[in-house]
N, C-alpha and C positions, 0 to 999 in steps of 0.2 A: 270348799277346802278341806273341811273336817274329814270327809269322805276319802279324800286323796291321801291325807296323812294317815288315816286307819289302814288304807290299802297298802301304803307304803310300809307301815310297821308290820303288817302281816307278811308282806313279802320278805322283808329284811330277817324276820325271825324265823322263816321256814328253814329246815334242815338243808335243803339244797344249796341255799346261798352260803351258808357256813361251810358246807362241804367243798364248794367251789373256792372260797377263800382260803381254806387249808390247803386245797390242791395247788393254788396259785403260789402260795408261801413255800411248799414242799417243792413245787416245780423250780422255784428260784434257787433253792439249795441244790437241788438235783442237776441243774445247770451248771453250777461251779464244779460238781464232781465229774460230770461229763466232759467240760471243757478241759479240766486238768488231766483226765484219762487221755483225751485226744492230743491236747497240746504237749504233755510231759512224757507220754509213754508211746502212743501210737505213731504220731508224726515223727518222732526221731527214728523210729524202727523203720518207717517207710523212707525216710531220708537216707538211712543206711543202706537200703535195698536199691535205691535210685541213684546212689553216689553223690548225694548231698544237693540234689537239684532244687534250686529256689526260684521259683516262677515270679515272686512278688516284685522283684526289681525290673521286670520287662515292661517296656513302655514305648511309645512312638511320639517323637517331638512334632508338635502341630505348627511349628514356626521355627524361627532361628533365634538365637541369643539366650541369654541366661533366664529371661523371664517368660519364655514361650510356654504355652499351655502343653500339657503331655497327656496323652491317652494311655492310661495305666491299665492295660489288659492283663498284665502279670498278677495284679492284685485280684482281679476278677477271677481269673483261673485258679488263684489260690484260695478264694472264697468258695468257689464250686468244690475244689477238692475237699476243703474243710468241711463243707456241708455234707458231702457224700460220706466222709469218714464218720461225722457225728450221727448221721442217720443209720449207718451200719451198726454203730456201737449201740444206740438206742434200741435198735431192732434185736440185737443179740440179747441185751438186757431183758427186754420185755419178753422175748422168747423163753428164756431161762426161767423168769418169774411165772410165766403161764405154764411151763412144764412143772414147775414145783407145785402149783396150784392144782394142776390136774391130777397129780398123784395123790393129793389129799381127797379129791373128790371121787375117786375111783371105787369107793365102798359101794357095793350094790344095794340098791333100794329094796325094801321089803315089797314082795309081791301084794297087789291089792285085788287081784282077781284069781280065779280058778276056773277050770273046765268041767262042766257038768259030765259024769261018766256015761250017762244015758243018752243025751242029745248032742253033746259036744259044744254047747253053747258057753260063751263066757259069762260068767257071774260073779257077784261080789265075794271076796274071800270069807266073809263072815256068814254068808248065806247058809241056811240048814235045809232049804228047799229051792229047787230050780224054778224060776218064774216062767221059763218057757214050757217045761214038760211036767212040773210039778213032782219030779222025783225027789226023794229023800237024799240029802248029801251028808255024808259022814264028816 
């Protein structure tokens, strides 16, 4: 049992678990932002373009009377549309973030090799003598 507790302590204190916990917490906060963007900005714009179409009320009665069960396929269609809109928004946000980080990483790396002028073999940048042809390198 002591080995199990020790192993659990090692697992829980690793950086990966803490990173994951922070990711989940930030993901929860980010969800609220994305839901607000979709629900308060994008969905009304789409509703404006489609003439205020609302699928959520579409249903089929599976019986007769007030207590009859209904198949609410309109709510399902609305959920699919919301999913697609949210997926598109997240895709665009991640694409923008990736483009920003790509621009930061575009600094060229320092060369680590050079070409021997005598035998044209690739050698270390700090080499003063070619290991292939033993020529002196400036």
